PDB file of N, CA, C and O in Angstrom, chain B, residues numbered from 101:
ATOM      1  N   MET B 101       0.759  -1.353   0.081  1.00  0.00           N
ATOM      2  CA  MET B 101       0.022  -0.095   0.138  1.00  0.00           C
ATOM      3  C   MET B 101       1.001   1.160  -0.172  1.00  0.00           C
ATOM      4  O   MET B 101       2.201   1.069   0.086  1.00  0.00           O
ATOM      5  N   ARG B 102       0.513   2.188  -0.667  1.00  0.00           N
ATOM      6  CA  ARG B 102       1.135   3.345  -0.692  1.00  0.00           C
ATOM      7  C   ARG B 102       0.970   4.354   0.369  1.00  0.00           C
ATOM      8  O   ARG B 102      -0.047   4.359   1.063  1.00  0.00           O
ATOM      9  N   ARG B 103       1.865   5.161   0.521  1.00  0.00           N
ATOM     10  CA  ARG B 103       1.646   6.025   1.772  1.00  0.00           C
ATOM     11  C   ARG B 103       0.534   7.031   1.664  1.00  0.00           C
ATOM     12  O   ARG B 103      -0.139   7.382   2.633  1.00  0.00           O
ATOM     13  N   ILE B 104       0.379   7.462   0.486  1.00  0.00           N
ATOM     14  CA  ILE B 104      -1.161   8.340   0.347  1.00  0.00           C
ATOM     15  C   ILE B 104      -2.254   7.788   0.615  1.00  0.00           C
ATOM     16  O   ILE B 104      -3.113   8.367   1.281  1.00  0.00           O
ATOM     17  N   GLU B 105      -2.421   6.434   0.086  1.00  0.00           N
ATOM     18  CA  GLU B 105      -3.275   5.516   0.509  1.00  0.00           C
ATOM     19  C   GLU B 105      -3.500   5.212   1.865  1.00  0.00           C
ATOM     20  O   GLU B 105      -4.654   5.152   2.291  1.00  0.00           O
ATOM     21  N   ALA B 106      -2.564   5.021   2.561  1.00  0.00           N
ATOM     22  CA  ALA B 106      -2.447   4.643   3.991  1.00  0.00           C
ATOM     23  C   ALA B 106      -2.889   5.999   4.639  1.00  0.00           C
ATOM     24  O   ALA B 106      -3.834   5.922   5.423  1.00  0.00           O
ATOM     25  N   LYS B 107      -2.468   6.932   4.470  1.00  0.00           N
ATOM     26  CA  LYS B 107      -2.949   8.554   5.100  1.00  0.00           C
ATOM     27  C   LYS B 107      -4.707   8.438   4.901  1.00  0.00           C
ATOM     28  O   LYS B 107      -5.479   8.634   5.840  1.00  0.00           O
ATOM     29  N   GLU B 108      -5.074   8.147   3.743  1.00  0.00           N
ATOM     30  CA  GLU B 108      -6.261   8.150   3.396  1.00  0.00           C
ATOM     31  C   GLU B 108      -7.124   7.286   4.202  1.00  0.00           C
ATOM     32  O   GLU B 108      -8.148   7.629   4.793  1.00  0.00           O
ATOM     33  N   LEU B 109      -6.622   6.192   4.158  1.00  0.00           N
ATOM     34  CA  LEU B 109      -7.479   5.165   5.238  1.00  0.00           C
ATOM     35  C   LEU B 109      -7.589   5.527   6.602  1.00  0.00           C
ATOM     36  O   LEU B 109      -8.549   5.446   7.367  1.00  0.00           O
ATOM     37  N   SER B 110      -6.070   6.073   6.825  1.00  0.00           N
ATOM     38  CA  SER B 110      -6.231   6.351   8.337  1.00  0.00           C
ATOM     39  C   SER B 110      -7.154   7.692   8.784  1.00  0.00           C
ATOM     40  O   SER B 110      -7.661   7.851   9.895  1.00  0.00           O
ATOM     41  N   LEU B 111      -7.237   8.564   7.705  1.00  0.00           N
ATOM     42  CA  LEU B 111      -8.254   9.707   8.073  1.00  0.00           C
ATOM     43  C   LEU B 111      -9.757   9.254   8.245  1.00  0.00           C
ATOM     44  O   LEU B 111     -10.562   9.884   8.931  1.00  0.00           O
ATOM     45  N   ASP B 112     -10.077   7.999   7.493  1.00  0.00           N
ATOM     46  CA  ASP B 112     -11.400   7.339   7.645  1.00  0.00           C
ATOM     47  C   ASP B 112     -11.492   6.721   8.974  1.00  0.00           C
ATOM     48  O   ASP B 112     -12.609   6.653   9.488  1.00  0.00           O
ATOM     49  N   ALA B 113     -10.451   6.251   9.612  1.00  0.00           N
ATOM     50  CA  ALA B 113     -10.705   5.421  10.668  1.00  0.00           C
ATOM     51  C   ALA B 113     -10.416   6.396  12.021  1.00  0.00           C
ATOM     52  O   ALA B 113     -10.772   5.909  13.094  1.00  0.00           O
ATOM     53  N   THR B 114      -9.835   7.653  12.046  1.00  0.00           N
ATOM     54  CA  THR B 114      -9.524   8.235  13.038  1.00  0.00           C
ATOM     55  C   THR B 114     -10.231   9.224  13.669  1.00  0.00           C
ATOM     56  O   THR B 114     -10.934   9.927  12.943  1.00  0.00           O
ATOM     57  N   GLU B 115     -10.215   9.455  14.873  1.00  0.00           N
ATOM     58  CA  GLU B 115     -11.048  10.580  15.439  1.00  0.00           C
ATOM     59  C   GLU B 115     -10.350  11.973  15.392  1.00  0.00           C
ATOM     60  O   GLU B 115     -10.958  12.998  15.081  1.00  0.00           O
ATOM     61  N   ILE B 116      -9.224  11.942  15.676  1.00  0.00           N
ATOM     62  CA  ILE B 116      -8.351  13.259  16.151  1.00  0.00           C
ATOM     63  C   ILE B 116      -7.027  12.937  15.316  1.00  0.00           C
ATOM     64  O   ILE B 116      -6.558  11.805  15.195  1.00  0.00           O
ATOM     65  N   VAL B 117      -6.488  14.120  14.752  1.00  0.00           N
ATOM     66  CA  VAL B 117      -4.950  14.208  13.958  1.00  0.00           C
ATOM     67  C   VAL B 117      -4.554  15.334  14.793  1.00  0.00           C
ATOM     68  O   VAL B 117      -5.233  16.298  15.146  1.00  0.00           O
ATOM     69  N   ILE B 118      -3.105  14.993  15.098  1.00  0.00           N
ATOM     70  CA  ILE B 118      -2.649  16.084  15.746  1.00  0.00           C
ATOM     71  C   ILE B 118      -1.286  16.741  14.716  1.00  0.00           C
ATOM     72  O   ILE B 118      -0.531  16.044  14.038  1.00  0.00           O
ATOM     73  N   THR B 119      -1.256  17.854  14.807  1.00  0.00           N
ATOM     74  CA  THR B 119      -0.410  18.488  13.843  1.00  0.00           C
ATOM     75  C   THR B 119       0.364  19.657  14.524  1.00  0.00           C
ATOM     76  O   THR B 119      -0.105  20.283  15.474  1.00  0.00           O
ATOM     77  N   ASN B 120       1.738  19.937  13.902  1.00  0.00           N
ATOM     78  CA  ASN B 120       2.311  21.330  14.446  1.00  0.00           C
ATOM     79  C   ASN B 120       2.028  22.730  14.165  1.00  0.00           C
ATOM     80  O   ASN B 120       2.331  23.737  14.805  1.00  0.00           O
ATOM     81  N   THR B 121       1.377  22.586  13.067  1.00  0.00           N
ATOM     82  CA  THR B 121       0.994  24.150  12.557  1.00  0.00           C
ATOM     83  C   THR B 121      -0.760  24.026  12.090  1.00  0.00           C
ATOM     84  O   THR B 121      -1.430  22.997  11.999  1.00  0.00           O
ATOM     85  N   ARG B 122      -1.138  25.305  11.874  1.00  0.00           N
ATOM     86  CA  ARG B 122      -2.420  25.345  11.353  1.00  0.00           C
ATOM     87  C   ARG B 122      -2.384  25.181   9.903  1.00  0.00           C
ATOM     88  O   ARG B 122      -3.218  24.570   9.234  1.00  0.00           O
ATOM     89  N   GLN B 123      -1.022  25.968   9.348  1.00  0.00           N
ATOM     90  CA  GLN B 123      -0.682  25.715   7.929  1.00  0.00           C
ATOM     91  C   GLN B 123      -0.576  24.129   7.534  1.00  0.00           C
ATOM     92  O   GLN B 123      -1.318  23.796   6.610  1.00  0.00           O
ATOM     93  N   GLU B 124       0.145  23.229   8.035  1.00  0.00           N
ATOM     94  CA  GLU B 124      -0.106  21.779   7.926  1.00  0.00           C
ATOM     95  C   GLU B 124      -1.455  21.432   7.671  1.00  0.00           C
ATOM     96  O   GLU B 124      -1.683  20.743   6.677  1.00  0.00           O
ATOM     97  N   ILE B 125      -2.484  21.829   8.476  1.00  0.00           N
ATOM     98  CA  ILE B 125      -3.914  21.430   8.311  1.00  0.00           C
ATOM     99  C   ILE B 125      -4.447  21.902   7.082  1.00  0.00           C
ATOM    100  O   ILE B 125      -5.117  21.141   6.383  1.00  0.00           O
ATOM    101  N   GLU B 126      -4.149  23.448   6.635  1.00  0.00           N
ATOM    102  CA  GLU B 126      -4.750  23.892   5.440  1.00  0.00           C
ATOM    103  C   GLU B 126      -4.152  23.611   3.980  1.00  0.00           C
ATOM    104  O   GLU B 126      -4.735  23.592   2.896  1.00  0.00           O
ATOM    105  N   GLN B 127      -2.956  23.423   4.259  1.00  0.00           N
ATOM    106  CA  GLN B 127      -2.249  23.041   2.944  1.00  0.00           C
ATOM    107  C   GLN B 127      -1.677  21.791   2.676  1.00  0.00           C
ATOM    108  O   GLN B 127      -1.196  21.527   1.574  1.00  0.00           O
ATOM    109  N   GLN B 128      -1.698  21.036   3.576  1.00  0.00           N
ATOM    110  CA  GLN B 128      -1.316  19.675   3.515  1.00  0.00           C
ATOM    111  C   GLN B 128      -2.042  18.714   3.590  1.00  0.00           C
ATOM    112  O   GLN B 128      -2.037  17.864   2.699  1.00  0.00           O
ATOM    113  N   TRP B 129      -2.834  18.625   4.667  1.00  0.00           N
ATOM    114  CA  TRP B 129      -4.104  17.536   4.998  1.00  0.00           C
ATOM    115  C   TRP B 129      -5.139  17.643   4.032  1.00  0.00           C
ATOM    116  O   TRP B 129      -5.704  16.634   3.610  1.00  0.00           O
ATOM    117  N   ARG B 130      -5.462  18.912   3.609  1.00  0.00           N
ATOM    118  CA  ARG B 130      -6.568  19.003   2.890  1.00  0.00           C
ATOM    119  C   ARG B 130      -6.492  18.386   1.323  1.00  0.00           C
ATOM    120  O   ARG B 130      -7.483  18.239   0.607  1.00  0.00           O
ATOM    121  N   LEU B 131      -5.108  18.056   0.941  1.00  0.00           N
ATOM    122  CA  LEU B 131      -4.930  17.531  -0.249  1.00  0.00           C
ATOM    123  C   LEU B 131      -5.214  16.050  -0.228  1.00  0.00           C
ATOM    124  O   LEU B 131      -5.114  15.492  -1.321  1.00  0.00           O
ATOM    125  N   TYR B 132      -5.548  15.313   0.801  1.00  0.00           N
ATOM    126  CA  TYR B 132      -5.975  14.127   0.884  1.00  0.00           C
ATOM    127  C   TYR B 132      -7.512  13.825   0.909  1.00  0.00           C
ATOM    128  O   TYR B 132      -8.254  14.531   1.592  1.00  0.00           O
ATOM    129  N   ASP B 133      -8.000  12.759   0.153  1.00  0.00           N
ATOM    130  CA  ASP B 133      -9.359  12.466   0.268  1.00  0.00           C
ATOM    131  C   ASP B 133      -9.814  12.147   1.773  1.00  0.00           C
ATOM    132  O   ASP B 133      -9.081  11.446   2.471  1.00  0.00           O
ATOM    133  N   GLY B 134     -10.745  12.541   2.163  1.00  0.00           N
ATOM    134  CA  GLY B 134     -11.075  12.171   3.476  1.00  0.00           C
ATOM    135  C   GLY B 134     -10.838  13.546   4.575  1.00  0.00           C
ATOM    136  O   GLY B 134     -11.090  13.450   5.776  1.00  0.00           O
ATOM    137  N   PHE B 135     -10.446  14.492   4.095  1.00  0.00           N
ATOM    138  CA  PHE B 135     -10.365  15.832   5.006  1.00  0.00           C
ATOM    139  C   PHE B 135     -10.595  16.931   4.021  1.00  0.00           C
ATOM    140  O   PHE B 135     -10.141  17.035   2.881  1.00  0.00           O
ATOM    141  N   ASP B 136     -11.493  17.837   4.768  1.00  0.00           N
ATOM    142  CA  ASP B 136     -11.697  19.182   4.110  1.00  0.00           C
ATOM    143  C   ASP B 136     -11.800  19.848   5.536  1.00  0.00           C
ATOM    144  O   ASP B 136     -12.446  19.379   6.474  1.00  0.00           O
ATOM    145  N   PRO B 137     -11.032  21.061   5.556  1.00  0.00           N
ATOM    146  CA  PRO B 137     -10.946  21.943   6.790  1.00  0.00           C
ATOM    147  C   PRO B 137     -12.306  22.517   6.888  1.00  0.00           C
ATOM    148  O   PRO B 137     -12.959  22.476   7.931  1.00  0.00           O
ATOM    149  N   ILE B 138     -12.808  23.160   5.567  1.00  0.00           N
ATOM    150  CA  ILE B 138     -13.956  23.872   5.870  1.00  0.00           C
ATOM    151  C   ILE B 138     -15.225  23.031   6.256  1.00  0.00           C
ATOM    152  O   ILE B 138     -16.087  23.597   6.929  1.00  0.00           O
ATOM    153  N   LEU B 139     -15.399  21.758   5.891  1.00  0.00           N
ATOM    154  CA  LEU B 139     -16.541  20.634   6.038  1.00  0.00           C
ATOM    155  C   LEU B 139     -16.373  20.472   7.618  1.00  0.00           C
ATOM    156  O   LEU B 139     -17.277  20.589   8.445  1.00  0.00           O
ATOM    157  N   GLU B 140     -14.875  20.144   7.898  1.00  0.00           N
ATOM    158  CA  GLU B 140     -14.666  20.010   9.126  1.00  0.00           C
ATOM    159  C   GLU B 140     -15.230  20.959  10.457  1.00  0.00           C
ATOM    160  O   GLU B 140     -15.601  20.613  11.579  1.00  0.00           O
ATOM    161  N   LEU B 141     -15.131  22.189   9.868  1.00  0.00           N
ATOM    162  CA  LEU B 141     -15.304  23.362  10.881  1.00  0.00           C
ATOM    163  C   LEU B 141     -17.048  23.200  10.795  1.00  0.00           C
ATOM    164  O   LEU B 141     -17.707  23.281  11.832  1.00  0.00           O
ATOM    165  N   LYS B 142     -17.563  23.018   9.752  1.00  0.00           N
ATOM    166  CA  LYS B 142     -19.122  23.143   9.489  1.00  0.00           C
ATOM    167  C   LYS B 142     -19.823  21.903  10.436  1.00  0.00           C
ATOM    168  O   LYS B 142     -20.837  22.079  11.111  1.00  0.00           O
ATOM    169  N   LEU B 143     -19.089  20.640  10.348  1.00  0.00           N
ATOM    170  CA  LEU B 143     -19.501  19.222  11.144  1.00  0.00           C
ATOM    171  C   LEU B 143     -19.321  19.670  12.610  1.00  0.00           C
ATOM    172  O   LEU B 143     -20.282  19.531  13.367  1.00  0.00           O
ATOM    173  N   ARG B 144     -18.313  20.129  13.012  1.00  0.00           N
ATOM    174  CA  ARG B 144     -18.079  20.260  14.622  1.00  0.00           C
ATOM    175  C   ARG B 144     -19.130  21.282  15.045  1.00  0.00           C
ATOM    176  O   ARG B 144     -19.640  21.245  16.165  1.00  0.00           O
ATOM    177  N   ALA B 145     -19.424  22.143  14.176  1.00  0.00           N
ATOM    178  CA  ALA B 145     -20.492  23.343  14.692  1.00  0.00           C
ATOM    179  C   ALA B 145     -21.921  22.847  14.729  1.00  0.00           C
ATOM    180  O   ALA B 145     -22.808  23.248  15.482  1.00  0.00           O
ATOM    181  N   ARG B 146     -22.011  21.850  13.739  1.00  0.00           N
ATOM    182  CA  ARG B 146     -23.512  21.044  13.871  1.00  0.00           C
ATOM    183  C   ARG B 146     -23.431  20.188  15.326  1.00  0.00           C
ATOM    184  O   ARG B 146     -24.319  20.127  16.177  1.00  0.00           O
ATOM    185  N   ILE B 147     -22.345  19.663  15.351  1.00  0.00           N
ATOM    186  CA  ILE B 147     -22.344  18.587  16.501  1.00  0.00           C
ATOM    187  C   ILE B 147     -22.166  19.408  17.846  1.00  0.00           C
ATOM    188  O   ILE B 147     -22.288  18.850  18.936  1.00  0.00           O
ATOM    189  N   LYS B 148     -21.952  20.393  17.756  1.00  0.00           N
ATOM    190  CA  LYS B 148     -21.994  21.046  19.082  1.00  0.00           C
ATOM    191  C   LYS B 148     -23.509  21.836  19.388  1.00  0.00           C
ATOM    192  O   LYS B 148     -23.920  22.073  20.524  1.00  0.00           O
ATOM    193  N   ARG B 149     -24.165  22.150  18.243  1.00  0.00           N
ATOM    194  CA  ARG B 149     -25.550  22.472  18.355  1.00  0.00           C
ATOM    195  C   ARG B 149     -26.480  21.395  18.458  1.00  0.00           C
ATOM    196  O   ARG B 149     -27.610  21.504  18.935  1.00  0.00           O
ATOM    197  N   GLY B 150     -25.985  20.374  18.009  1.00  0.00           N
ATOM    198  CA  GLY B 150     -26.678  19.161  18.371  1.00  0.00           C
ATOM    199  C   GLY B 150     -27.628  18.793  17.242  1.00  0.00           C
ATOM    200  O   GLY B 150     -28.712  18.255  17.472  1.00  0.00           O
ATOM    201  N   VAL B 151     -27.123  19.150  15.784  1.00  0.00           N
ATOM    202  CA  VAL B 151     -27.952  19.282  14.673  1.00  0.00           C
ATOM    203  C   VAL B 151     -27.512  17.928  14.099  1.00  0.00           C
ATOM    204  O   VAL B 151     -26.554  17.455  14.711  1.00  0.00           O
ATOM    205  N   SER B 152     -28.012  17.110  12.978  1.00  0.00           N
ATOM    206  CA  SER B 152     -27.437  16.169  12.432  1.00  0.00           C
ATOM    207  C   SER B 152     -26.773  16.456  11.559  1.00  0.00           C
ATOM    208  O   SER B 152     -26.914  17.448  10.845  1.00  0.00           O
ATOM    209  N   CYS B 153     -25.540  15.228  11.442  1.00  0.00           N
ATOM    210  CA  CYS B 153     -24.484  15.551  10.209  1.00  0.00           C
ATOM    211  C   CYS B 153     -25.082  14.895   9.203  1.00  0.00           C
ATOM    212  O   CYS B 153     -24.599  15.105   8.091  1.00  0.00           O
ATOM    213  N   HIS B 154     -26.150  14.035   9.286  1.00  0.00           N
ATOM    214  CA  HIS B 154     -26.341  13.222   8.065  1.00  0.00           C
ATOM    215  C   HIS B 154     -25.504  12.091   7.678  1.00  0.00           C
ATOM    216  O   HIS B 154     -25.434  11.696   6.514  1.00  0.00           O
ATOM    217  N   GLY B 155     -24.757  11.477   8.824  1.00  0.00           N
ATOM    218  CA  GLY B 155     -23.932  10.362   8.699  1.00  0.00           C
ATOM    219  C   GLY B 155     -22.527  11.117   8.298  1.00  0.00           C
ATOM    220  O   GLY B 155     -21.552  10.372   8.395  1.00  0.00           O
ATOM    221  N   ARG B 156     -22.338  12.000   8.014  1.00  0.00           N
ATOM    222  CA  ARG B 156     -20.693  12.596   7.719  1.00  0.00           C
ATOM    223  C   ARG B 156     -20.037  12.571   8.963  1.00  0.00           C
ATOM    224  O   ARG B 156     -20.535  12.763  10.073  1.00  0.00           O
ATOM    225  N   PHE B 157     -18.671  12.270   8.619  1.00  0.00           N
ATOM    226  CA  PHE B 157     -17.798  12.092   9.660  1.00  0.00           C
ATOM    227  C   PHE B 157     -16.265  12.611   9.001  1.00  0.00           C
ATOM    228  O   PHE B 157     -15.744  12.260   7.943  1.00  0.00           O
ATOM    229  N   MET B 158     -15.775  13.550  10.015  1.00  0.00           N
ATOM    230  CA  MET B 158     -14.748  14.216   9.500  1.00  0.00           C
ATOM    231  C   MET B 158     -13.546  14.064  10.775  1.00  0.00           C
ATOM    232  O   MET B 158     -13.997  14.257  11.905  1.00  0.00           O
ATOM    233  N   PRO B 159     -12.416  13.814  10.699  1.00  0.00           N
ATOM    234  CA  PRO B 159     -11.760  13.531  12.028  1.00  0.00           C
ATOM    235  C   PRO B 159     -11.460  15.415  12.570  1.00  0.00           C
ATOM    236  O   PRO B 159     -11.562  16.451  11.913  1.00  0.00           O
ATOM    237  N   ARG B 160     -11.107  15.196  13.889  1.00  0.00           N
ATOM    238  CA  ARG B 160     -10.703  16.664  14.304  1.00  0.00           C
ATOM    239  C   ARG B 160      -9.310  16.887  14.195  1.00  0.00           C
ATOM    240  O   ARG B 160      -8.515  16.026  14.574  1.00  0.00           O
ATOM    241  N   MET B 161      -8.949  17.943  13.721  1.00  0.00           N
ATOM    242  CA  MET B 161      -7.615  18.438  13.687  1.00  0.00           C
ATOM    243  C   MET B 161      -7.178  19.300  14.989  1.00  0.00           C
ATOM    244  O   MET B 161      -7.797  20.296  15.362  1.00  0.00           O
ATOM    245  N   ALA B 162      -6.025  18.779  15.629  1.00  0.00           N
ATOM    246  CA  ALA B 162      -5.457  19.554  16.869  1.00  0.00           C
ATOM    247  C   ALA B 162      -4.286  20.215  16.385  1.00  0.00           C
ATOM    248  O   ALA B 162      -3.668  19.606  15.512  1.00  0.00           O
ATOM    249  N   VAL B 163      -3.799  21.431  16.789  1.00  0.00           N
ATOM    250  CA  VAL B 163      -2.584  21.927  16.400  1.00  0.00           C
ATOM    251  C   VAL B 163      -2.030  22.167  17.854  1.00  0.00           C
ATOM    252  O   VAL B 163      -2.543  23.006  18.593  1.00  0.00           O
ATOM    253  N   ILE B 164      -0.952  21.386  18.231  1.00  0.00           N
ATOM    254  CA  ILE B 164      -0.094  21.422  19.397  1.00  0.00           C
ATOM    255  C   ILE B 164       1.367  21.872  18.912  1.00  0.00           C
ATOM    256  O   ILE B 164       2.116  21.015  18.443  1.00  0.00           O
ATOM    257  N   PRO B 165       1.772  23.184  19.018  1.00  0.00           N
ATOM    258  CA  PRO B 165       3.033  23.336  18.505  1.00  0.00           C
ATOM    259  C   PRO B 165       4.350  22.953  18.785  1.00  0.00           C
ATOM    260  O   PRO B 165       4.387  22.382  19.875  1.00  0.00           O
ATOM    261  N   PRO B 166       5.478  23.037  18.230  1.00  0.00           N
ATOM    262  CA  PRO B 166       6.706  22.503  18.681  1.00  0.00           C
ATOM    263  C   PRO B 166       7.179  22.959  19.865  1.00  0.00           C
ATOM    264  O   PRO B 166       7.117  24.178  20.027  1.00  0.00           O
ATOM    265  N   GLY B 167       7.724  22.169  20.904  1.00  0.00           N
ATOM    266  CA  GLY B 167       8.336  22.783  21.678  1.00  0.00           C
ATOM    267  C   GLY B 167       7.140  22.971  22.953  1.00  0.00           C
ATOM    268  O   GLY B 167       7.371  23.762  23.867  1.00  0.00           O
ATOM    269  N   ALA B 168       6.073  22.305  22.921  1.00  0.00           N
ATOM    270  CA  ALA B 168       5.036  22.820  23.853  1.00  0.00           C
ATOM    271  C   ALA B 168       5.492  21.613  25.093  1.00  0.00           C
ATOM    272  O   ALA B 168       5.061  20.465  25.206  1.00  0.00           O
ATOM    273  N   GLY B 169       6.334  22.206  25.795  1.00  0.00           N
ATOM    274  CA  GLY B 169       6.905  21.194  26.942  1.00  0.00           C
ATOM    275  C   GLY B 169       5.745  20.549  27.746  1.00  0.00           C
ATOM    276  O   GLY B 169       4.571  20.917  27.775  1.00  0.00           O
ATOM    277  N   GLY B 170       6.287  19.579  28.348  1.00  0.00           N
ATOM    278  CA  GLY B 170       5.201  19.167  29.350  1.00  0.00           C
ATOM    279  C   GLY B 170       3.904  18.525  28.923  1.00  0.00           C
ATOM    280  O   GLY B 170       2.998  18.322  29.731  1.00  0.00           O
ATOM    281  N   PHE B 171       3.807  18.151  27.422  1.00  0.00           N
ATOM    282  CA  PHE B 171       2.567  17.936  26.936  1.00  0.00           C
ATOM    283  C   PHE B 171       2.207  16.343  27.370  1.00  0.00           C
ATOM    284  O   PHE B 171       2.938  15.354  27.310  1.00  0.00           O
ATOM    285  N   GLU B 172       0.870  16.457  27.807  1.00  0.00           N
ATOM    286  CA  GLU B 172       0.531  15.100  28.100  1.00  0.00           C
ATOM    287  C   GLU B 172      -0.733  14.783  27.061  1.00  0.00           C
ATOM    288  O   GLU B 172      -1.393  15.756  26.699  1.00  0.00           O
ATOM    289  N   VAL B 173      -1.046  13.646  26.635  1.00  0.00           N
ATOM    290  CA  VAL B 173      -2.325  13.020  25.823  1.00  0.00           C
ATOM    291  C   VAL B 173      -3.611  13.749  26.492  1.00  0.00           C
ATOM    292  O   VAL B 173      -4.432  14.272  25.738  1.00  0.00           O
ATOM    293  N   SER B 174      -3.756  13.782  27.590  1.00  0.00           N
ATOM    294  CA  SER B 174      -5.109  14.293  28.113  1.00  0.00           C
ATOM    295  C   SER B 174      -5.131  16.022  27.867  1.00  0.00           C
ATOM    296  O   SER B 174      -6.139  16.709  28.030  1.00  0.00           O
ATOM    297  N   ASP B 175      -4.005  16.458  27.510  1.00  0.00           N
ATOM    298  CA  ASP B 175      -3.947  18.132  27.142  1.00  0.00           C
ATOM    299  C   ASP B 175      -4.601  18.382  25.845  1.00  0.00           C
ATOM    300  O   ASP B 175      -4.907  19.503  25.439  1.00  0.00           O
ATOM    301  N   VAL B 176      -4.856  16.933  25.028  1.00  0.00           N
ATOM    302  CA  VAL B 176      -5.458  17.498  23.573  1.00  0.00           C
ATOM    303  C   VAL B 176      -6.593  18.181  23.449  1.00  0.00           C
ATOM    304  O   VAL B 176      -6.768  18.957  22.509  1.00  0.00           O
ATOM    305  N   ASN B 177      -7.624  17.935  24.527  1.00  0.00           N
ATOM    306  CA  ASN B 177      -8.927  18.656  24.576  1.00  0.00           C
ATOM    307  C   ASN B 177      -8.632  20.346  24.667  1.00  0.00           C
ATOM    308  O   ASN B 177      -9.495  21.146  24.305  1.00  0.00           O
ATOM    309  N   LYS B 178      -7.667  20.662  25.052  1.00  0.00           N
ATOM    310  CA  LYS B 178      -7.123  21.762  25.388  1.00  0.00           C
ATOM    311  C   LYS B 178      -6.762  22.749  24.105  1.00  0.00           C
ATOM    312  O   LYS B 178      -6.862  23.972  24.006  1.00  0.00           O
ATOM    313  N   HIS B 179      -6.398  21.955  23.356  1.00  0.00           N
ATOM    314  CA  HIS B 179      -5.854  22.438  21.992  1.00  0.00           C
ATOM    315  C   HIS B 179      -7.074  22.149  20.619  1.00  0.00           C
ATOM    316  O   HIS B 179      -6.785  22.414  19.452  1.00  0.00           O
ATOM    317  N   ILE B 180      -8.195  21.671  20.963  1.00  0.00           N
ATOM    318  CA  ILE B 180      -9.082  21.565  20.055  1.00  0.00           C
ATOM    319  C   ILE B 180     -10.055  22.699  19.811  1.00  0.00           C
ATOM    320  O   ILE B 180     -10.913  22.599  18.934  1.00  0.00           O
TER     321      ILE B 180
END
């Protein structure tokens, strides 16, 4: 399996992707099938309002900058 196919499959199965920068999300991850930053924001807003997403799913992206010392996995919710 090629790297791009593997990343697209992982996007279909994952709940959250942690990146270093917002630029990485907007310019790199959006190239893969399975992720659209605009649709992700719309779906997240619908979920917060309790409105149906009509079966659509998009993994959440969290930005945790390099050098974020003392990072714990439980800190992810602070960055979402």
